C-alpha positions as CSV (number, residue, x, y, z in Angstrom):
1,X,95.3,-124.9,67.3
2,X,96.8,-122.6,64.8
3,X,95.2,-119.5,63.2
4,X,96.7,-117.6,60.3
5,X,99.9,-119.6,60.7
6,X,100.5,-118.5,64.3
7,X,100.1,-120.7,67.4
8,X,97.0,-120.1,69.5
9,X,96.9,-121.5,73.1
10,X,93.7,-122.8,74.7
11,X,92.1,-120.2,76.8
12,X,93.8,-117.3,75.1
13,X,91.8,-114.5,73.6
14,X,92.7,-115.7,70.1
15,X,91.4,-119.2,70.9
16,X,88.1,-117.8,72.3
17,X,87.5,-115.8,69.2
18,X,88.4,-118.8,67.0
19,X,85.8,-121.0,68.7
20,X,83.1,-118.3,68.6
21,X,83.1,-117.5,72.3
22,X,81.9,-113.9,72.0
23,X,79.5,-112.1,74.3
24,X,76.0,-113.0,73.3
25,X,77.1,-116.2,71.6
26,X,79.0,-119.5,72.3
27,X,79.1,-119.1,76.1
28,X,77.9,-116.8,78.8
29,X,81.0,-114.7,78.5
30,X,81.6,-114.7,82.2
31,X,85.4,-115.1,81.9
32,X,85.7,-112.2,79.4
33,X,87.2,-108.9,80.8
34,X,84.8,-106.3,82.1
35,X,83.6,-104.1,79.2
36,X,84.8,-100.5,79.3
37,X,82.0,-98.2,80.6
38,X,80.3,-100.9,82.8
39,X,80.2,-99.9,86.4
40,X,79.8,-103.5,87.7
41,X,81.3,-106.7,86.3
42,X,77.9,-108.5,86.4
43,X,76.1,-106.0,84.3
44,X,76.6,-105.3,80.6
45,X,76.6,-101.7,79.7
46,X,73.3,-100.1,78.8
47,X,72.5,-96.7,77.6
48,X,70.5,-94.6,80.1
49,X,67.0,-94.2,78.9
50,X,68.1,-94.1,75.2
51,X,71.0,-91.7,75.7
52,X,73.3,-91.5,72.7
53,X,77.0,-91.8,73.2
54,X,79.3,-94.0,75.2
55,X,78.9,-94.6,78.9
56,X,81.4,-93.1,81.4
57,X,82.6,-94.6,84.6
58,X,79.8,-93.1,86.6
59,X,77.0,-94.6,84.5
60,X,74.7,-96.9,86.4
61,X,73.2,-100.1,85.1
62,X,69.9,-99.2,83.4
63,X,68.9,-102.8,82.5
64,X,66.6,-102.9,85.5
65,X,63.0,-101.9,85.4
66,X,61.8,-98.7,87.2
67,X,60.2,-100.8,90.0
68,X,63.4,-102.7,90.6
69,X,65.4,-99.5,91.2
70,X,64.3,-99.1,94.8
71,X,64.7,-95.9,96.9
72,X,64.9,-96.0,100.7
73,X,64.3,-93.0,102.8
74,X,65.5,-93.5,106.4
75,X,65.5,-91.4,109.5
76,X,68.8,-90.3,110.8
77,X,69.5,-89.4,114.5
78,X,67.4,-86.4,115.4
79,X,63.8,-85.5,114.6
80,X,62.4,-86.1,111.1
81,X,63.5,-87.8,108.0
82,X,66.6,-86.0,107.0
83,X,68.6,-88.2,104.6
84,X,67.6,-89.9,101.4
85,X,69.4,-93.1,100.2
86,X,69.1,-94.4,96.7
87,X,69.7,-97.9,95.4
88,X,70.6,-97.8,91.8
89,X,70.6,-101.5,91.3
90,X,68.2,-104.2,92.4
91,X,68.0,-107.0,89.9
92,X,69.5,-107.7,86.4
93,X,67.7,-110.0,83.9
94,X,68.8,-113.6,84.5
95,X,70.6,-113.7,81.2
96,X,72.9,-110.9,82.2
97,X,73.3,-111.8,85.9
98,X,75.9,-113.8,87.8
99,X,75.8,-112.5,91.4
100,X,74.1,-109.1,91.5
101,X,74.1,-108.9,95.3
102,X,77.5,-107.2,95.1
103,X,75.9,-104.3,93.1
104,X,73.5,-103.4,95.9
105,X,74.6,-100.5,98.1
106,X,73.0,-98.9,101.1
107,X,75.6,-96.1,101.2
108,X,74.3,-92.6,100.6
109,X,75.0,-91.2,97.2
110,X,77.8,-88.7,97.4
111,X,77.3,-85.2,96.0
112,X,80.1,-84.5,93.5
113,X,81.1,-80.8,93.4
114,X,80.6,-78.9,90.2
115,X,83.3,-79.9,87.7
116,X,86.0,-77.4,86.9
117,X,86.6,-76.1,83.4
118,X,88.2,-78.7,81.2
119,X,86.5,-81.7,83.0
120,X,84.6,-84.3,81.1
121,X,81.3,-82.5,81.5
122,X,81.5,-79.0,79.9
123,X,79.1,-76.2,79.9
124,X,78.1,-73.8,77.1
125,X,75.8,-70.9,77.7
126,X,74.4,-72.5,80.8
127,X,73.8,-75.9,79.2
128,X,75.6,-78.8,80.8
129,X,76.4,-81.4,78.1
130,X,77.9,-84.8,78.1
131,X,81.2,-85.1,76.4
132,X,79.7,-87.0,73.4
133,X,76.1,-86.4,72.5
134,X,74.1,-86.1,69.4
135,X,70.7,-85.2,71.1
136,X,68.7,-82.4,69.6
137,X,68.4,-79.2,71.6
138,X,64.7,-80.1,72.3
139,X,65.8,-82.9,74.6
140,X,67.4,-80.5,77.0
141,X,65.8,-80.4,80.5
142,X,65.6,-76.8,81.7
143,X,65.7,-76.0,85.5
144,X,64.1,-72.7,86.4
145,X,64.8,-71.1,89.8
146,X,63.3,-67.7,90.8
147,X,65.5,-66.0,93.3
148,X,65.7,-63.0,95.6
149,X,68.4,-63.0,98.3
150,X,68.8,-66.7,98.1
151,X,71.1,-66.9,101.1
152,X,74.4,-68.7,101.8
153,X,73.0,-72.2,100.9
154,X,72.3,-71.3,97.3
155,X,75.8,-72.4,96.1
156,X,75.1,-75.8,97.6
157,X,71.8,-76.0,95.6
158,X,73.7,-75.2,92.4
159,X,76.3,-77.9,93.2
160,X,73.6,-80.5,93.8
161,X,71.9,-79.6,90.5
162,X,75.2,-80.0,88.6
163,X,75.8,-83.3,90.3
164,X,72.4,-84.8,89.0
165,X,72.7,-88.0,87.1
166,X,70.3,-87.3,84.3
167,X,70.1,-89.0,80.9
168,X,69.5,-85.6,79.4
169,X,71.6,-82.5,79.1
170,X,70.4,-79.8,81.5
171,X,70.4,-76.0,81.6
172,X,69.9,-74.0,84.7
173,X,68.1,-70.6,84.5
174,X,68.0,-68.3,87.4
175,X,65.6,-65.4,87.2
176,X,66.5,-62.9,90.0
177,X,64.3,-60.0,91.2
178,X,66.6,-57.7,93.0
179,X,69.0,-59.7,95.2
180,X,71.4,-57.7,97.3
181,X,73.1,-60.5,99.2
182,X,75.5,-61.8,96.6
183,X,73.2,-64.2,94.8
184,X,74.3,-63.0,91.4
185,X,77.9,-63.3,92.3
186,X,77.4,-66.9,93.4
187,X,75.7,-67.6,90.1
188,X,78.7,-66.2,88.2
189,X,80.8,-69.1,89.5
190,X,78.5,-71.8,88.0
191,X,77.4,-72.6,84.4
192,X,73.9,-71.0,84.8
193,X,72.0,-68.5,82.7
194,X,70.9,-65.4,84.8
195,X,67.9,-63.2,84.0
196,X,67.1,-60.2,86.1
197,X,63.9,-58.3,86.6
198,X,63.0,-55.3,88.8
199,X,61.5,-56.4,92.2
200,X,58.2,-54.6,91.5
201,X,57.7,-56.8,88.4
202,X,57.9,-60.1,90.3
203,X,54.8,-62.3,90.0
204,X,54.7,-66.0,91.0
205,X,53.2,-67.0,87.6
206,X,54.4,-64.4,85.1
207,X,58.0,-64.5,86.4
208,X,58.2,-68.3,85.8
209,X,56.6,-67.8,82.4
210,X,59.3,-65.3,81.5
211,X,62.1,-67.7,82.4
212,X,60.4,-70.6,80.6
213,X,60.2,-68.6,77.4
214,X,64.0,-68.3,77.4
215,X,64.4,-72.0,78.2
216,X,65.2,-74.6,75.5
217,X,64.0,-77.8,77.1
218,X,61.2,-80.1,76.2
219,X,60.7,-80.5,80.0
220,X,60.9,-77.7,82.5
221,X,61.8,-78.4,86.1
222,X,60.7,-75.7,88.6
223,X,62.5,-75.3,91.9
224,X,62.5,-72.7,94.7
225,X,65.7,-71.2,95.9
226,X,65.7,-73.0,99.3
227,X,64.8,-76.5,98.3
228,X,67.7,-79.0,98.1
229,X,67.6,-82.2,96.0
230,X,68.0,-85.0,98.5
231,X,70.1,-87.2,96.2
232,X,71.6,-87.4,92.6
233,X,68.4,-88.9,91.2
234,X,66.0,-86.0,91.9
235,X,65.8,-84.8,88.3
236,X,65.8,-88.2,86.6
237,X,63.0,-89.5,88.8
238,X,61.1,-86.2,88.4
239,X,61.1,-86.4,84.6
240,X,60.5,-90.2,84.4
241,X,56.7,-90.3,84.6
242,X,56.3,-87.9,81.7
243,X,58.7,-90.0,79.6
244,X,56.4,-93.1,79.9
245,X,53.0,-91.4,79.8
246,X,52.2,-88.6,77.3
247,X,49.0,-87.7,79.2
248,X,51.0,-86.5,82.2
249,X,51.4,-82.7,82.1
250,X,53.2,-82.2,85.4
251,X,55.0,-84.0,88.2
252,X,55.8,-82.9,91.7
253,X,58.2,-84.2,94.3
254,X,58.1,-85.5,97.9
255,X,59.2,-82.8,100.4
256,X,61.0,-83.8,103.7
257,X,61.9,-81.4,106.6
258,X,65.4,-80.1,107.1
259,X,67.7,-81.8,109.7
260,X,67.1,-80.6,113.2
261,X,63.6,-79.3,112.5
262,X,61.4,-79.1,115.6
263,X,58.1,-80.9,116.1
264,X,56.0,-78.0,114.7
265,X,57.9,-77.8,111.5
266,X,57.8,-81.6,111.1
267,X,54.1,-81.7,111.5
268,X,53.6,-78.8,109.0
269,X,55.7,-80.6,106.4
270,X,54.4,-84.1,107.0
271,X,50.7,-82.9,106.8
272,X,51.3,-81.6,103.3
273,X,49.9,-83.5,100.4
274,X,53.5,-83.6,98.9
275,X,54.7,-85.7,101.9
276,X,53.3,-89.1,101.2
277,X,55.3,-92.2,100.4
278,X,52.9,-93.5,97.8
279,X,52.9,-92.3,94.1
280,X,49.6,-90.8,93.0
281,X,48.1,-90.1,89.6
282,X,45.6,-87.2,89.6
283,X,43.1,-87.1,86.7
284,X,39.5,-86.3,86.2
285,X,37.3,-89.0,84.7
286,X,33.6,-89.8,84.6
287,X,33.7,-91.5,88.0
288,X,34.5,-88.4,89.9
289,X,31.7,-86.2,91.1
290,X,33.3,-82.9,92.1
291,X,30.1,-81.6,93.7
292,X,30.2,-84.5,96.2
293,X,33.8,-83.9,97.2
294,X,34.7,-82.1,100.4
295,X,37.1,-79.1,100.2
296,X,40.0,-81.2,101.5
297,X,39.3,-83.8,98.8
298,X,39.3,-81.2,96.1
299,X,42.6,-79.8,97.3
300,X,44.2,-83.2,97.2
301,X,42.8,-84.0,93.8
302,X,44.2,-80.8,92.2
303,X,47.3,-80.6,94.3
304,X,50.5,-79.4,92.6
305,X,53.5,-77.8,94.1
306,X,56.2,-75.7,92.4
307,X,58.6,-76.1,95.3
308,X,59.8,-78.9,93.2
309,X,58.0,-79.8,90.0
310,X,58.4,-80.5,86.3
311,X,56.0,-79.6,83.5
312,X,55.8,-80.6,79.8
313,X,56.7,-77.6,77.7
314,X,54.1,-78.4,75.0
315,X,51.3,-78.2,77.6
316,X,52.7,-75.0,79.1
317,X,52.6,-73.4,75.6
318,X,48.8,-74.0,75.7
319,X,48.4,-73.2,79.4
320,X,51.0,-70.8,80.7
321,X,50.9,-69.9,84.4
322,X,49.8,-66.3,83.7
323,X,49.7,-63.6,86.4
324,X,49.2,-65.1,89.8
325,X,50.2,-63.4,93.0
326,X,49.8,-66.7,94.9
327,X,49.0,-70.3,94.1
328,X,50.1,-70.4,90.5
329,X,50.8,-74.1,90.8
330,X,47.4,-75.3,91.9
331,X,45.7,-72.9,89.5
332,X,47.7,-74.4,86.6
333,X,47.0,-77.9,87.7
334,X,43.2,-77.3,87.8
335,X,43.3,-75.9,84.3
336,X,45.3,-78.7,82.7
337,X,43.3,-81.4,84.5
338,X,40.0,-79.9,83.2
339,X,41.6,-80.1,79.7
340,X,42.1,-83.8,80.1
341,X,45.7,-84.1,81.3
342,X,47.0,-85.8,84.4
343,X,49.2,-84.7,87.3
344,X,51.6,-87.2,88.9
345,X,53.0,-87.1,92.5
346,X,56.4,-88.8,92.4
347,X,57.8,-89.7,95.9
348,X,61.0,-91.1,94.3
349,X,62.0,-87.5,93.6
350,X,62.8,-86.0,96.9
351,X,63.7,-82.5,98.1
352,X,64.6,-81.1,101.5
353,X,62.5,-78.1,102.2
354,X,61.0,-76.6,105.3
355,X,60.7,-73.3,107.2
356,X,60.6,-72.5,110.9
357,X,58.3,-69.5,110.6
358,X,56.3,-67.5,113.1
359,X,52.7,-68.2,113.9
360,X,51.8,-64.8,112.5
361,X,53.3,-65.8,109.1
362,X,51.5,-69.2,109.2
363,X,48.2,-67.4,109.9
364,X,48.7,-65.0,106.9
365,X,49.6,-68.0,104.6
366,X,46.5,-69.9,105.7
367,X,44.4,-66.8,104.9
368,X,46.0,-66.7,101.4
369,X,45.6,-70.4,100.8
370,X,41.9,-70.7,101.9
371,X,41.0,-67.5,100.0
372,X,42.5,-69.2,96.9
373,X,40.7,-72.5,97.6
374,X,37.4,-70.7,98.0
375,X,37.9,-68.9,94.7
376,X,38.8,-72.1,92.8
377,X,36.4,-74.6,94.4
378,X,33.7,-72.7,96.1
379,X,31.8,-74.2,99.0
380,X,30.7,-72.9,102.4
381,X,33.3,-71.6,104.8
382,X,33.4,-72.8,108.4
383,X,31.2,-71.1,110.8
384,X,32.4,-68.9,113.7
385,X,30.8,-71.3,116.2
386,X,32.6,-74.3,114.7
387,X,35.9,-72.4,114.6
388,X,35.7,-71.2,118.2
389,X,34.4,-74.3,119.9
390,X,35.8,-77.1,117.8
391,X,38.7,-76.1,115.6
392,X,40.6,-73.9,118.0
393,X,40.5,-76.2,121.0
394,X,41.5,-79.2,118.8
395,X,44.4,-77.3,117.2
396,X,45.8,-76.2,120.5
397,X,45.4,-79.7,121.9
398,X,47.3,-81.3,119.0
399,X,50.1,-78.8,119.1
400,X,50.5,-79.2,122.9
401,X,50.1,-82.9,123.5
402,X,50.2,-84.8,120.2
403,X,53.6,-83.6,119.0
404,X,56.8,-85.3,120.1
405,X,58.2,-82.3,122.1
406,X,61.3,-83.0,124.1
407,X,60.1,-80.8,127.0
408,X,57.0,-78.6,127.5
409,X,59.0,-75.4,128.3
410,X,57.2,-72.0,128.5
411,X,58.5,-71.2,125.0
412,X,57.1,-74.4,123.6
413,X,53.7,-73.8,125.3
414,X,53.5,-70.3,123.9
415,X,54.4,-71.5,120.4
416,X,51.9,-74.3,120.6
417,X,49.1,-71.9,121.5
418,X,50.0,-69.5,118.7
419,X,50.3,-72.3,116.1
420,X,47.0,-73.8,117.3
421,X,45.3,-70.5,116.6
422,X,46.8,-69.9,113.2
423,X,45.2,-72.6,111.1
424,X,41.6,-72.4,112.3
425,X,41.5,-68.6,112.2
426,X,43.2,-68.5,108.8
427,X,40.7,-71.1,107.4
428,X,37.8,-69.1,108.8
429,X,39.0,-65.7,107.5
430,X,40.4,-66.7,104.1
431,X,37.0,-67.4,102.3
432,X,35.6,-64.1,103.7
433,X,38.3,-61.8,102.1
434,X,37.9,-62.8,98.5
435,X,37.6,-60.5,95.5
436,X,33.8,-60.5,95.7
437,X,33.7,-59.6,99.4
438,X,32.9,-56.1,100.6
439,X,35.6,-53.5,100.1
440,X,36.9,-53.4,103.7
441,X,37.3,-57.2,103.7
442,X,39.1,-57.1,100.4
443,X,41.6,-54.6,101.7
444,X,42.0,-56.6,104.9
445,X,42.8,-59.7,102.7
446,X,45.3,-57.7,100.6
447,X,47.1,-56.5,103.7
448,X,47.2,-59.9,105.3
449,X,48.5,-61.7,102.2
450,X,51.1,-59.0,101.2
451,X,54.5,-60.6,100.8
452,X,53.3,-64.2,100.9
């Protein structure tokens, strides 16, 4: 065959073009070279969730549905679930697939360090942008982190945030309230925006509001300084429910304990409502009778956790957090759900977060929590008789004999007794030190919950 007066050999690129063998027409195009920007030869390039601009070598195949991009969380040696693995590919549509089994991977996703100046991803005023993008500024996702003496792990948190594979440009805003351990110096090494306030002005609700006002994003991700994203898909999975459902005002993540946590810490984390493997949509409708629900059911219904969460900015503009010394997240969730919005629990977005705190701190936190629950939901507090003769013995029994202790050493026994007392006594005392309680009780509650 000849084309334009030049010989064309069968099988050559000129011959394939002459017979119409193009991708999407003529044949399946299996023998054509891999397109630039495709990570796997068996997948055609797809823009991630509508992103504008060419794909780079790190772009995954986004042809798959959300359900087909499975995530596995497995237990590593040692107590607790400590590592999160992500599968970015599960199945391509048949028209685009040859043998997709090669694209599956059970290897943990590596965390790339923050890219140096001059790399493909550049930062301007704290906003990390792709090399080629024409997205409007409103499509930026803002990550807000309140800090105070964040500790030596804080640089690792910033590195993991910069390594997130998000279809949106991101900005990181750190609002600091008087750190003296070098937190601000660590921030200066990364493309983040830093806001500072005096320590006495810190408030869990108003401080976050102040940072969000400076943010540019359509979605706001909220994170605490000691929560580490478990993989590179934390942010993308966290935002995803709000992209597909306009009724969702906020999303919160699955929390798993840190590696090496003891049995008490594992139980504390795994008993939390944000430690379930099933996704959950929380919304009020006509079928829910709040007066018939128990206190625990109401807590689960309105649950929301700013340890790792994301909110829709348009909803926040109507319902800012406001001043809240404690529990700004569940207060906000109750307000937006009563306005008709939904809250979504997303177990595909995972953070590593836990604390090995004293029984005294746990007791004070239980007092603060159940004081808040009583103010929000009402109800009758537990009686002293029930607390002494049922809740206390059961709490001690569970902490001593139902947890997987390696050995019942004297230290473990003392800790089990103290932890067993903390929850029942905190639940008993919390509803009795509310704002409408007698003056001496209010002062006792303020003293117990100071610094929580």
